[in-house]
ZAKOL-482650 format. One line per 2 residues: for each residue x, y, z of N, C-alpha, C. Coordinates in pm, whole numbers, plus 50000, padded with zeros to 5 digits. Layout:
X:Y:Z:X:Y:Z:X:Y:Z  ...;
***
This chain:
50082:49879:50000:50000:50000:50000:50086:50127:50000  50215:50113:50030:50299:50233:50033:50363:50263:49898;
50330:50185:49795:50390:50209:49664:50333:50332:49596  50412:50395:49510:50368:50509:49432:50419:50491:49291;
50374:50577:49203:50426:50575:49067:50567:50633:49063  50602:50708:49167:50740:50753:49182:50774:50877:49103;
50850:50966:49167:50912:51076:49098:50824:51194:49064  50700:51197:49111:50615:51310:49075:50606:51415:49187;
50669:51389:49299:50679:51489:49405:50547:51530:49467  50451:51439:49469:50321:51473:49527:50328:51479:49679;
50235:51555:49737:50223:51565:49883:50080:51534:49925  50068:51469:50040:49938:51446:50103:49940:51512:50240;
49850:51607:50260:49835:51673:50389:49713:51613:50459  49734:51548:50573:49625:51485:50648:49592:51575:50766;
49475:51637:50759:49435:51746:50850:49323:51698:50940  49346:51706:51070:49242:51668:51165:49141:51781:51182;
49017:51742:51205:48909:51840:51222:48929:51928:51346  48851:52035:51354:48855:52126:51467:48788:52068:51592;
48794:52146:51697:48746:52104:51829:48594:52083:51833  48554:51980:51908:48412:51957:51937:48393:51956:52089;
48268:51960:52130:48241:51956:52275:48284:51822:52334  48271:51714:52256:48313:51583:52307:48464:51573:52319;
48538:51646:52235:48684:51652:52253:48716:51712:52389  48649:51821:52423:48675:51889:52551:48642:51799:52669;
48540:51717:52653:48497:51627:52761:48575:51496:52761  48669:51483:52665:48746:51359:52648:48651:51240:52631;
48549:51263:52550:48447:51163:52524:48473:51102:52386  48475:50969:52376:48509:50901:52253:48397:50920:52151;
48428:50987:52040:48326:51015:51940:48311:50901:51841  48423:50849:51791:48415:50747:51688:48335:50798:51570;
48239:50719:51525:48160:50758:51409:48037:50842:51445  48021:50877:51574:47911:50965:51614:47931:51100:51548;
47822:51158:51497:47832:51279:51415:47816:51404:51501  47926:51453:51555:47929:51568:51645:47978:51691:51570;
47915:51806:51594:47952:51929:51526:48071:51998:51594  48133:52092:51522:48239:52175:51579:48181:52273:51681;
48262:52307:51780:48230:52419:51867:48264:52548:51793  48226:52662:51850:48265:52790:51791:48416:52801:51785;
48483:52751:51890:48630:52752:51890:48684:52663:51780  48616:52551:51754:48658:52461:51648:48647:52524:51511;
48542:52600:51489:48526:52672:51362:48638:52774:51346  48670:52844:51455:48779:52943:51450:48913:52876:51422;
48936:52761:51481:49058:52685:51454:49067:52649:51306  48956:52599:51253:48954:52558:51112:48979:52678:51021;
48921:52790:51055:48936:52910:50971:49081:52957:50971  49143:52954:51088:49282:52999:51098:49375:52902:51025;
49356:52771:51049:49442:52672:50984:49423:52672:50832  49300:52698:50788:49272:52700:50645:49357:52806:50574;
49374:52919:50637:49456:53025:50576:49602:52979:50562  49650:52903:50659:49787:52852:50652:49799:52745:50544;
49703:52654:50540:49709:52546:50441:49688:52597:50299  49613:52704:50286:49592:52762:50152:49723:52806:50089;
49821:52841:50174:49950:52885:50122:50026:52772:50055  49984:52647:50080:50045:52532:50013:49990:52512:49872;
49890:52592:49836:49825:52584:49705:49778:52443:49673  49689:52390:49755:49641:52254:49731:49567:52243:49598;
49575:52125:49541:49508:52096:49415:49373:52029:49435  49355:51964:49548:49232:51890:49572:49210:51874:49723;
49081:51863:49761:49043:51841:49900:48945:51725:49905  48971:51629:49993:48876:51521:50018:48857:51512:50169;
48733:51486:50211:48702:51490:50354:48606:51380:50394  48615:51340:50519:48512:51260:50582:48379:51333:50571;
48270:51257:50563:48139:51321:50553:48078:51354:50689  48145:51321:50799:48095:51359:50930:48105:51511:50947;
48010:51569:51020:47994:51715:51025:48123:51786:51067  48194:51731:51164:48310:51801:51216:48422:51810:51113;
48435:51708:51029:48537:51710:50924:48489:51792:50804  48361:51775:50768:48307:51849:50654:48310:51999:50677;
48278:52041:50801:48280:52184:50832:48423:52239:50831  48518:52158:50875:48658:52198:50871:48704:52214:50727;
48671:52117:50644:48708:52123:50502:48646:52243:50433  48525:52278:50474:48456:52391:50410:48532:52522:50427;
48604:52535:50536:48681:52657:50558:48796:52667:50458  48859:52554:50426:48967:52557:50327:48909:52578:50187;
48795:52517:50161:48730:52537:50032:48697:52685:50010  48657:52752:50117:48617:52893:50106:48733:52983:50066;
48854:52950:50111:48968:53037:50079:49045:52993:49955  49021:52869:49909:49092:52820:49790:49003:52816:49665;
48872:52814:49686:48781:52800:49573:48768:52658:49522  48832:52562:49591:48824:52422:49550:48695:52357:49600;
48647:52259:49525:48535:52178:49572:48589:52072:49668  48502:52024:49757:48539:51919:49851:48469:51790:49810;
48546:51683:49795:48489:51550:49774:48472:51485:49911  48351:51441:49942:48324:51378:50071:48317:51227:50055;
48377:51155:50150:48380:51010:50140:48364:50948:50279  48263:50864:50294:48238:50802:50424:48351:50708:50466;
48435:50666:50373:48547:50578:50407:48651:50649:50492  48642:50782:50501:48737:50859:50581:48684:50890:50721;
48570:50830:50756:48515:50850:50890:48608:50792:50997  48585:50836:51120:48662:50783:51232:48622:50638:51259;
48708:50568:51329:48686:50429:51370:48551:50413:51439  48473:50315:51394:48352:50281:51468:48394:50200:51590;
48356:50248:51709:48403:50186:51833:48290:50135:51921  48175:50106:51861:48068:50039:51932:48037:50098:52069;
48047:50015:52172:48008:50054:52307:48096:50164:52367  48214:50185:52311:48301:50291:52361:48249:50430:52325;
48174:50440:52218:48132:50571:52169:48039:50640:52270  48072:50763:52301:47996:50840:52398:48051:50832:52539;
48145:50740:52563:48205:50727:52696:48326:50819:52709  48350:50866:52831:48470:50944:52857:48589:50849:52871;
48708:50908:52866:48830:50828:52881:48826:50749:53012  48783:50815:53121:48779:50750:53251:48678:50635:53252;
48563:50654:53186:48462:50548:53181:48512:50428:53102  48585:50454:52994:48642:50344:52915:48742:50264:52999;
48828:50335:53071:48926:50265:53155:48857:50183:53263  48750:50236:53319:48680:50167:53426:48602:50046:53375;
48538:50060:53260:48451:49953:53210:48522:49855:53116  48625:49904:53047:48692:49821:52946:48844:49829:52962;
48889:49826:53085:49031:49845:53115:49122:49745:53046  49085:49616:53048:49170:49513:52986:49176:49532:52834;
49063:49566:52776:49057:49589:52632:49142:49710:52593  49131:49814:52673:49208:49937:52648:49358:49909:52658;
49399:49837:52761:49540:49806:52781:49595:49721:52668  49516:49624:52622:49559:49538:52511:49576:49621:52384;
49485:49713:52360:49495:49801:52243:49622:49885:52249  49651:49942:52367:49771:50024:52382:49899:49943:52368;
49892:49812:52392:50009:49725:52371:50030:49694:52224  49936:49733:52139:49950:49708:51997:49878:49585:51949;
49795:49525:52035:49719:49408:51995:49600:49449:51908  49556:49357:51823:49439:49382:51740:49314:49371:51827;
49251:49483:51853:49137:49488:51945:49019:49557:51877  48903:49495:51888:48779:49559:51842:48725:49642:51959;
48770:49764:51967:48732:49850:52078:48580:49867:52083  48520:49828:52193:48376:49838:52207:48299:49748:52112;
48367:49650:52053:48304:49563:51955:48301:49622:51816  48379:49726:51793:48378:49795:51665:48486:49748:51569;
48540:49842:51492:48637:49810:51387:48778:49789:51442  48852:49704:51374:48996:49694:51398:49064:49813:51329;
49179:49853:51381:49253:49961:51316:49291:49925:51172  49323:49798:51150:49358:49756:51014:49240:49768:50920;
49119:49748:50971:48999:49764:50888:48975:49910:50852  49009:49999:50945:48998:50142:50916:49096:50179:50804;
49219:50128:50815:49318:50154:50710:49276:50092:50577  49212:49975:50584:49166:49908:50461:49068:49994:50383;
48984:50070:50453:48885:50152:50383:48937:50292:50352  49021:50348:50439:49062:50487:50422:49182:50504:50329;
49284:50420:50345:49407:50438:50268:49385:50432:50116  49305:50338:50065:49283:50337:49920:49216:50463:49867;
49127:50523:49947:49063:50648:49905:49166:50759:49894  49254:50768:49995:49358:50870:49993:49451:50850:49873;
49494:50727:49851:49582:50700:49738:49513:50727:49605  49386:50692:49596:49313:50715:49472:49308:50862:49434;
49286:50947:49533:49285:51092:49507:49425:51144:49480  49526:51089:49550:49664:51132:49529:49711:51101:49387;
49666:50988:49334:49708:50948:49200:49656:51041:49092  49553:51118:49123:49496:51212:49026:49568:51347:49027;
49660:51365:49121:49728:51494:49134:49824:51518:49018  49844:51646:48983:49948:51678:48886:50086:51661:48949;
50190:51670:48868:50326:51663:48921:50345:51771:49027  50405:51733:49140:50427:51821:49255:50296:51873:49315;
50187:51803:49290:50058:51846:49342:50039:51813:49488  49940:51878:49550:49912:51861:49692:49765:51827:49714;
49741:51721:49789:49608:51678:49830:49591:51705:49978  49478:51766:50016:49446:51782:50157:49334:51684:50192;
49359:51601:50292:49263:51502:50340:49215:51548:50477  49086:51573:50492:49032:51621:50620:48961:51504:50687;
49016:51460:50800:48964:51338:50862:48977:51347:51013  49005:51235:51077:48998:51220:51222:49127:51157:51273;
49154:51180:51403:49283:51140:51458:49319:50994:51436  49227:50903:51470:49257:50762:51454:49270:50719:51309;
49181:50770:51226:49185:50735:51084:49311:50788:51018  49351:50908:51055:49474:50963:50999:49595:50880:51042;
49600:50841:51169:49715:50761:51216:49723:50628:51143  49609:50559:51128:49613:50429:51061:49647:50444:50913;
49601:50551:50852:49632:50575:50710:49780:50604:50691  49836:50686:50779:49979:50713:50771:50059:50584:50789;
50021:50506:50891:50091:50380:50915:50088:50289:50794  49972:50279:50730:49957:50193:50613:50040:50246:50496;
50035:50376:50470:50107:50431:50356:50258:50426:50375  50303:50429:50501:50446:50418:50527:50493:50273:50531;
50399:50179:50527:50435:50038:50530:50474:49987:50667  50428:50054:50772:50459:50011:50908:50370:49896:50950;
50422:49807:51034:50339:49702:51092:50233:49767:51180  50112:49712:51178:50001:49775:51251:50028:49785:51402;
50107:49693:51455:50139:49698:51598:50222:49821:51634  50281:49887:51534:50363:50005:51559:50291:50137:51528;
50167:50130:51481:50098:50253:51444:50079:50348:51562  50065:50291:51682:50046:50374:51801:50169:50461:51829;
50284:50425:51771:50405:50507:51793:50395:50642:51723  50301:50655:51630:50273:50785:51571:50186:50863:51669;
50239:50970:51725:50165:51047:51825:50037:51104:51769  49946:51142:51859:49818:51196:51818:49828:51334:51755;
49721:51373:51688:49712:51506:51629:49624:51595:51715  49667:51716:51739:49582:51815:51804:49474:51859:51706;
49365:51913:51760:49259:51961:51672:49313:52062:51572  49280:52041:51447:49315:52129:51335:49465:52135:51308;
49540:52036:51354:49678:52023:51311:49686:51913:51206  49801:51899:51144:49810:51812:51028:49945:51743:51018;
49949:51641:50935:50072:51571:50901:50088:51574:50750  50213:51565:50705:50242:51574:50562:50323:51453:50518;
50273:51385:50415:50347:51278:50351:50397:51327:50216  50522:51298:50186:50581:51335:50058:50619:51212:49979;
50608:51222:49849:50637:51109:49762:50786:51105:49727  50848:50994:49755:50989:50976:49720:51006:50857:49628;
51129:50830:49590:51158:50722:49496:51120:50586:49552  51119:50572:49686:51088:50442:49747:50953:50442:49818;
50869:50537:49785:50736:50540:49845:50711:50667:49924  50610:50663:50007:50571:50780:50086:50659:50794:50210;
50692:50918:50244:50773:50949:50362:50698:51050:50448  50714:51039:50579:50654:51134:50671:50743:51257:50681;
50697:51370:50630:50774:51493:50630:50747:51580:50752  50620:51582:50796:50582:51659:50914:50475:51582:50988;
50470:51599:51120:50366:51531:51198:50317:51625:51307  50184:51635:51319:50119:51724:51416:50168:51867:51398;
50177:51910:51272:50223:52045:51241:50107:52144:51254  50142:52270:51269:50043:52376:51283:50088:52472:51391;
50035:52590:51387:50079:52692:51482:49983:52706:51599  49890:52614:51611:49795:52620:51723:49850:52538:51840;
49892:52604:51948:49954:52530:52060:49848:52462:52146  49781:52364:52089:49671:52296:52156:49715:52157:52199;
49667:52110:52314:49693:51971:52353:49616:51875:52263  49657:51749:52263:49585:51647:52189:49464:51606:52271;
49345:51634:52220:49221:51599:52289:49147:51495:52206  49110:51384:52269:49031:51285:52199:49100:51235:52073;
49214:51174:52091:49300:51133:51978:49223:51056:51872  49144:50957:51911:49077:50873:51812:48933:50917:51789;
48916:51039:51743:48781:51081:51713:48782:51199:51617;
***
């Protein structure tokens, strides 16, 4: 999955959505469709101005409200259309969704610990991380392949989905994906195309000094 046609210098910017109320509450959102807070909209607007300076050629986003609204801010300053794809949604986490971090630890402590050890775990009875990568990474690559030489694609998605997609495109074993730190709201990572595949050029970039809230949502 990390292969490329090579030599075209394309970039993929993977941008996490802005802040939601569930992020502030450290509540696991997963595929629950939560809107941005006013602060989240402001984050998206500010980051969009920075990302616009990269002169992106295309934007693709998760269809969940928090990602779609974030993408809309970049569309507004670039004039680009946004392609929405449900394959870029956050991990479906079943019974974990709606629970706070503390509630998850209390009710599903063994499952949580196994996941953090890098084991394949269906958190809350939901998707495996590899299944998230199976649906998201091909969409990202498909849009990247349409880019012109030295073109830039912006992917607006969610913390967990972005991490698994990066791991897959870099060819990392899934047990090591957790070594990629989380993204703060409205920060981004950049993959660049090299002769031997995709390389991680930047991670959790952005000028917003925000903590990582609700990594997998």
